[in-house]
C-alpha positions in Angstrom: 49.2 -51.7 -12.1 45.5 -52.3 -11.8 44.2 -55.8 -12.6 42.3 -56.0 -15.9 38.5 -55.8 -15.8 36.7 -59.1 -15.8 33.9 -57.8 -18.1 33.4 -56.5 -21.6 30.9 -53.7 -21.0 32.4 -50.5 -19.8 31.2 -48.2 -16.9 31.0 -44.4 -17.1 30.9 -42.6 -13.8 29.8 -38.9 -13.6 31.9 -36.7 -11.3 30.3 -34.1 -9.1 30.1 -32.8 -5.5 30.2 -36.4 -4.1 33.3 -37.3 -6.2 35.4 -34.2 -6.7 38.6 -35.3 -4.8 41.3 -37.4 -6.1 40.9 -40.1 -3.4 37.2 -40.6 -4.4 38.0 -40.6 -8.2 40.7 -43.3 -7.5 38.2 -45.3 -5.5 35.6 -45.1 -8.3 38.3 -46.3 -10.8 39.3 -49.2 -8.5 35.6 -50.1 -8.1 35.2 -50.4 -11.9 34.9 -47.0 -13.6 36.5 -47.0 -17.1 35.5 -43.5 -18.2 34.7 -40.3 -16.2 32.0 -37.9 -17.3 32.2 -34.2 -16.5 28.8 -32.6 -16.9 29.2 -28.9 -18.0 25.7 -28.2 -16.8 27.2 -28.1 -13.3 31.0 -27.6 -13.8 33.0 -24.4 -14.3 36.0 -24.4 -16.6 38.3 -24.3 -13.6 36.4 -27.2 -12.0 36.6 -29.2 -15.3 40.4 -28.6 -15.5 40.9 -29.7 -11.9 39.1 -33.0 -12.6 40.9 -33.6 -15.8 44.2 -33.1 -14.0 43.2 -35.5 -11.2 42.2 -38.2 -13.7 45.4 -37.8 -15.7 47.4 -38.1 -12.5 45.5 -41.3 -11.6 46.1 -42.6 -15.1 49.9 -42.1 -14.7 49.9 -43.8 -11.3 47.9 -46.8 -12.5 49.5 -47.1 -15.9 46.0 -47.5 -17.4 44.3 -45.3 -20.1 41.2 -43.6 -18.7 38.6 -41.9 -20.9 37.2 -38.5 -20.2 33.8 -37.5 -21.5 32.8 -33.9 -21.4 29.0 -33.5 -21.7 27.8 -30.1 -23.1 24.7 -28.6 -21.5 22.8 -27.7 -24.7 19.9 -25.2 -24.9 17.8 -24.9 -21.8 14.3 -23.8 -22.8 12.4 -22.1 -20.0 9.3 -20.0 -19.3 9.6 -16.4 -18.1 8.4 -15.3 -14.7 4.9 -14.9 -13.2 3.4 -12.0 -11.3 2.8 -14.2 -8.3 5.7 -16.5 -9.0 3.3 -19.2 -10.3 -0.1 -19.8 -11.8 -2.5 -22.7 -11.6 -3.7 -24.0 -15.0 -6.9 -26.0 -15.3 -7.9 -28.5 -18.0 -9.6 -26.7 -21.0 -8.1 -23.3 -20.1 -6.7 -21.1 -22.9 -3.1 -20.1 -22.2 -0.9 -17.9 -24.3 2.9 -18.1 -24.8 4.2 -14.9 -26.2 7.2 -12.6 -26.7 6.1 -9.9 -24.2 8.6 -9.8 -21.3 5.9 -8.6 -18.9 5.2 -10.8 -15.9 2.8 -13.6 -16.6 -0.4 -14.8 -15.0 -3.1 -17.5 -15.3 -3.8 -16.6 -19.0 -0.3 -16.0 -20.5 3.4 -16.0 -19.9 6.6 -14.8 -21.6 8.5 -17.4 -23.6 12.0 -15.9 -24.1 12.7 -18.0 -27.1 11.6 -16.4 -30.4 12.9 -19.4 -32.3 10.2 -21.5 -30.5 7.4 -19.1 -31.2 8.3 -19.0 -34.8 8.4 -22.8 -35.1 5.2 -23.8 -33.1 2.2 -24.9 -35.2 -1.4 -26.0 -34.4 -1.4 -29.5 -32.9 2.1 -29.3 -31.4 2.5 -30.2 -27.8 4.2 -28.0 -25.2 5.4 -29.9 -22.1 6.2 -27.9 -19.0 8.2 -29.0 -15.9 9.2 -32.5 -17.3 5.7 -33.1 -18.7 3.7 -32.3 -15.5 1.7 -29.8 -17.5 0.7 -30.4 -21.1 -0.4 -27.6 -23.5 -1.7 -28.2 -27.1 -1.2 -25.4 -29.6 -4.5 -24.2 -31.0 -3.3 -21.2 -33.0 0.2 -19.9 -33.8 1.3 -16.6 -35.2 4.7 -14.7 -35.2 5.6 -14.1 -31.6 2.6 -15.7 -30.1 1.0 -19.2 -29.6 -2.4 -19.8 -28.2 -2.7 -23.2 -26.4 -5.3 -25.3 -24.6 -4.4 -27.0 -21.3 -4.7 -30.7 -21.7 -3.0 -31.8 -18.5 -3.6 -29.4 -15.6 -1.1 -28.3 -13.0 0.9 -25.5 -11.5 3.5 -23.6 -13.6 6.0 -21.3 -12.0 9.0 -19.1 -12.8 11.7 -20.4 -15.2 10.2 -23.9 -15.5 11.6 -26.0 -18.3 9.8 -26.4 -21.6 10.0 -29.5 -23.9 8.7 -29.6 -27.5 8.3 -33.2 -28.7 6.6 -32.2 -32.0 8.6 -29.1 -32.9 11.9 -29.0 -34.8 13.7 -25.8 -33.7 15.8 -24.2 -36.5 18.8 -23.4 -34.2 22.1 -25.1 -33.4 22.3 -27.7 -30.7 25.1 -25.5 -29.2 24.6 -22.3 -27.2 27.3 -19.6 -26.7 28.0 -21.3 -23.3 28.5 -24.7 -25.1 30.9 -23.2 -27.6 33.0 -21.7 -24.7 32.8 -25.0 -22.8 33.8 -26.9 -25.9 36.8 -24.7 -26.5 37.9 -25.0 -22.9 37.5 -28.8 -22.9 39.5 -29.2 -26.2 42.4 -27.4 -24.5 42.5 -30.1 -21.7 43.3 -33.3 -23.6 39.8 -34.8 -23.2 38.6 -37.7 -25.3 34.9 -37.5 -25.9 32.4 -34.7 -26.3 28.7 -35.5 -25.6 26.3 -33.2 -27.5 22.9 -32.5 -26.0 19.7 -31.5 -27.9 20.7 -33.2 -31.1 18.0 -32.9 -33.8 19.8 -33.4 -37.0 23.1 -34.6 -38.4 24.3 -31.0 -39.0 24.4 -30.6 -35.2 27.1 -33.3 -35.0 29.0 -31.9 -38.0 29.2 -28.5 -36.4 31.0 -29.9 -33.3 33.3 -32.1 -35.3 34.3 -29.2 -37.4 35.3 -27.3 -34.3 37.0 -30.4 -32.6 39.1 -31.2 -35.7 39.8 -34.7 -34.4 41.0 -33.5 -31.0 38.1 -35.4 -29.4 35.4 -37.7 -30.7 31.7 -36.7 -30.7 28.9 -38.6 -29.1 25.3 -37.8 -30.0 22.9 -37.8 -27.1 19.6 -39.2 -28.4 17.0 -37.5 -26.2 14.6 -36.0 -28.7 12.0 -37.5 -31.0 13.5 -35.5 -33.9 16.8 -37.4 -33.4 15.0 -40.8 -33.3 13.4 -39.9 -36.6 16.7 -39.1 -38.3 18.8 -41.7 -36.4 20.4 -43.3 -39.5 21.8 -39.9 -40.6 22.9 -39.0 -37.0 24.5 -42.4 -36.5 26.5 -41.9 -39.7 27.8 -38.5 -38.6 28.5 -39.3 -34.9 31.4 -41.2 -33.5 29.2 -42.8 -30.8 25.6 -42.4 -29.5 24.1 -42.2 -26.0 20.6 -43.4 -25.3 19.7 -40.5 -22.9 16.6 -42.0 -21.5 15.7 -39.2 -19.1 14.8 -36.5 -21.6 13.7 -39.1 -24.1 11.1 -40.3 -21.6 9.8 -36.8 -21.2 9.3 -36.0 -24.8 8.1 -39.5 -25.9 5.7 -42.0 -24.2 7.6 -43.8 -21.5 6.5 -47.2 -22.8 8.3 -46.5 -26.0 11.7 -45.9 -24.4 12.7 -49.6 -23.9 12.0 -50.4 -27.5 14.0 -47.3 -28.7 16.9 -48.3 -26.4 17.0 -51.8 -28.1 16.7 -50.3 -31.6 19.5 -47.8 -31.0 21.8 -50.4 -29.5 21.4 -52.7 -32.4 21.8 -49.9 -35.0 25.0 -48.7 -33.3 26.4 -52.3 -33.1 25.6 -52.7 -36.8 27.3 -49.5 -37.6 30.3 -50.3 -35.4 29.8 -47.2 -33.3 30.0 -47.3 -29.5 26.6 -47.0 -27.8 26.0 -45.9 -24.2 22.9 -46.5 -22.1 22.3 -43.8 -19.6 19.9 -42.3 -17.0 18.5 -43.7 -13.8 20.2 -47.0 -14.0 20.8 -47.3 -10.3 18.7 -44.2 -9.3 17.8 -45.5 -5.8 21.5 -45.7 -4.9 21.6 -41.9 -4.7 20.2 -42.4 -1.2 20.4 -46.1 -0.5 23.4 -48.5 -0.4 21.7 -51.2 -2.5 19.6 -50.9 -5.7 16.2 -52.2 -6.4 15.6 -55.4 -8.2 14.1 -53.5 -11.1 17.3 -51.4 -11.4 19.5 -54.5 -11.4 17.3 -55.9 -14.2 17.6 -52.6 -16.1 21.4 -52.7 -16.0 21.4 -56.4 -16.9 19.2 -55.7 -20.0 21.7 -53.2 -21.4 24.6 -55.6 -20.8 22.7 -58.5 -22.5 22.0 -56.2 -25.5 25.7 -55.7 -26.0 25.8 -52.0 -25.1 29.4 -50.7 -25.1 28.9 -48.8 -21.8 26.4 -48.2 -19.0 26.5 -44.8 -17.3 25.9 -43.5 -13.7 24.8 -39.9 -13.4 23.7 -38.6 -10.0 24.5 -41.9 -8.4 28.2 -41.2 -8.6 28.1 -37.4 -8.9 25.9 -36.3 -6.0 24.7 -39.5 -4.3 25.6 -40.8 -0.8 27.2 -44.0 -2.1 29.2 -43.2 -5.3 31.8 -46.0 -4.8 29.1 -48.6 -4.0 27.1 -47.6 -7.0 30.1 -48.2 -9.3 31.0 -51.5 -7.5 27.3 -52.6 -7.8 27.2 -51.9 -11.5 30.5 -53.8 -11.9 29.2 -56.9 -10.1 26.0 -56.9 -12.2 27.9 -56.7 -15.4 30.3 -59.5 -14.4 27.4 -61.7 -13.3 25.5 -61.1 -16.6 28.5 -61.8 -18.8 29.2 -65.1 -16.9 25.7 -66.4 -17.5 25.6 -69.4 -19.8 23.0 -67.7 -22.0 25.0 -64.5 -22.5 27.1 -65.6 -25.5 24.2 -66.9 -27.5 22.2 -63.6 -26.9 25.2 -61.5 -28.0 25.8 -63.7 -31.1 22.2 -63.6 -32.1 22.4 -59.8 -32.5 25.8 -59.9 -34.3 25.8 -57.7 -37.4 27.0 -59.0 -40.8 30.4 -57.6 -41.9 30.6 -54.7 -44.3 32.0 -55.5 -47.8 35.5 -54.3 -47.0 38.8 -56.1 -46.6 39.2 -54.7 -43.1 35.7 -56.0 -42.0 36.4 -59.4 -43.6 39.7 -59.7 -41.6 37.8 -58.7 -38.4 35.2 -61.4 -38.9 37.8 -64.0 -39.8 39.7 -63.0 -36.7 36.7 -63.8 -34.6 36.0 -67.0 -36.4 39.6 -68.3 -36.1 39.8 -67.3 -32.4 36.5 -69.2 -31.6 37.4 -72.2 -33.7 40.8 -72.6 -32.0 39.4 -71.4 -28.6 42.0 -68.7 -28.3 41.7 -66.6 -25.2 42.8 -63.3 -26.6 42.8 -61.3 -29.8 45.6 -58.7 -30.0 44.7 -55.8 -32.3 47.4 -53.4 -33.3 45.6 -50.1 -33.9 46.9 -46.6 -34.8 43.6 -44.8 -35.3 41.4 -47.1 -33.2 39.5 -48.4 -36.2 41.0 -51.9 -36.0 40.0 -52.1 -32.4 36.5 -50.9 -33.2 36.1 -53.4 -36.0 37.1 -56.3 -33.8 34.8 -55.1 -31.0 31.9 -54.8 -33.5 32.1 -58.6 -33.9 31.6 -59.1 -30.2 34.0 -62.1 -30.0 34.1 -64.5 -27.1 37.9 -63.9 -26.8 39.2 -61.0 -24.9 40.5 -58.1 -27.0 43.9 -56.5 -26.3 44.2 -53.2 -28.2 47.8 -52.1 -28.7 48.3 -48.6 -29.8 51.3 -46.1 -29.9 48.9 -43.1 -29.2 47.7 -42.2 -25.8 44.6 -40.4 -27.1 43.5 -43.5 -29.0 43.9 -45.8 -26.0 41.8 -43.4 -23.9 39.0 -43.2 -26.5 39.0 -47.0 -26.8 38.5 -47.3 -23.0 34.8 -46.7 -23.8 34.5 -49.5 -26.3 33.0 -53.0 -25.5 35.6 -55.6 -24.7 38.7 -53.6 -25.5 41.6 -53.5 -23.1 43.8 -50.7 -24.4 47.5 -50.6 -23.8 49.9 -47.9 -25.0 53.1 -49.2 -26.6 55.5 -48.3 -29.4 54.2 -49.2 -32.9 55.4 -52.5 -34.3 58.6 -52.2 -36.4 58.0 -55.3 -38.5 55.9 -58.5 -38.5 58.3 -60.3 -36.1 58.2 -57.4 -33.6 54.4 -57.3 -34.0 54.1 -60.9 -32.9 56.7 -60.8 -30.2 55.4 -57.8 -28.4 51.8 -58.9 -28.8 52.7 -62.1 -27.1 54.6 -60.2 -24.4 51.7 -57.8 -23.6 49.2 -60.7 -23.7 51.3 -62.4 -21.0 52.0 -59.3 -18.9 48.4 -58.3 -18.9 47.2 -61.8 -17.8 45.4 -62.7 -21.0 47.6 -65.7 -22.0 50.1 -68.0 -20.4 53.3 -69.5 -21.5 52.8 -71.8 -24.4 49.3 -70.6 -25.2 48.4 -69.3 -28.7 47.0 -65.9 -29.4 45.7 -64.3 -32.6 47.1 -61.0 -33.9 45.5 -58.6 -36.3 47.1 -55.5 -37.7 47.4 -53.2 -40.7 50.5 -53.5 -42.9 52.4 -51.2 -43.6 52.4 -50.4 -39.9 51.2 -46.9 -38.8 48.7 -46.7 -41.7 45.3 -45.9 -40.2 42.4 -48.1 -41.1 44.5 -50.6 -43.1 43.5 -53.8 -41.3 44.8 -56.5 -43.6 47.0 -58.9 -41.6 46.0 -61.9 -39.4 48.5 -64.1 -37.6 48.6 -66.8 -34.9 51.5 -66.8 -32.5 52.5 -68.8 -29.4 53.4 -67.0 -26.1 57.0 -67.7 -25.2 57.8 -69.5 -28.5 
């Protein structure tokens, strides 16, 4: 059995060519990974199934719930092709995007996305190749948009297109995404990350298909999503601050503020929030990170993010295990800083006016007043665990659940140490087994007190209404 983590923030590691075998996945887990991400932009269905099987095998061996996040690719907007394979655009040039599939040149190119051409309007920006070239729409008509080059550069075949000002009236899911989603839901995965989210309806569409078989995480990577974040937050089960694409479609200097805003909104809503993209980017090719990267990870931990994510660092980098271990050390160091509790508490959200939230806040207050080391939360649906984690208590949180899927989902959540066990039969059993697991898992010793929170009657989802103090070994 693996020793419990000595940190509250969780680590998501992306699997890829550098981490495709069971030995490496086991090494990443031992180094600190709590959840594994499978990026369907680069994974086939068979490849996804193989990785899920390896993770579940590791889970059985270590007797620890491990979360699996499947990340859908989303629409990929690209230019057509050029006569010479490329064209050089100069500032002030007029350049046309149209629906003609003929090869392009220095004055026009095919844009194989009629939904874009019907949505562009004068003044809208069109970014090409991650913003290396910037066009401004001067005139738009059905099937054609005339633009002026504002930032010059070379464009070439199939380069990506970003539209920071344009809401495209299409689903966030492509046919490929629907097929990937169906395949993933057959494989007992825990979280679905949805790309290209613009509106809450995008989340609802995926949740309707998933039917509770997996929770849905909204990737916030477009200005349109930021503008409607309250609605999206309400619809989603979690959010990811996808800083890569967000930094292309919005001014880079705004991304840190958006990250802080989204983190606090998610904490207030009691929804898990993940900070992602380029956290330890230099470790793709170097065994140690830069000072700025260490500070970046530390900032997310100080903000109380539920999880921080590695992408290429663990998927295709030269030092995947070292990247996870480095992120683990940074998180442990930040959380051991004397200033950490006061920063976390300063951002604590007021409880909602429900009995369950009142119990969760009281649980935290009692635990801190009595200096109890651990809160044991019995949770059938996961909601009790989420409510306790929302309070960001100083005590450790042991989440006891009879459902494997719930334990795996909670592996993503700040501070939660999920354990699968039979549901409590009565209040005495609830206390005795909570004490036993707290002792076995190393959270409390003989004679120490713990606090237990649960819903009665047992097995009723969301009915958090019972708080009890018990003594281990009594």
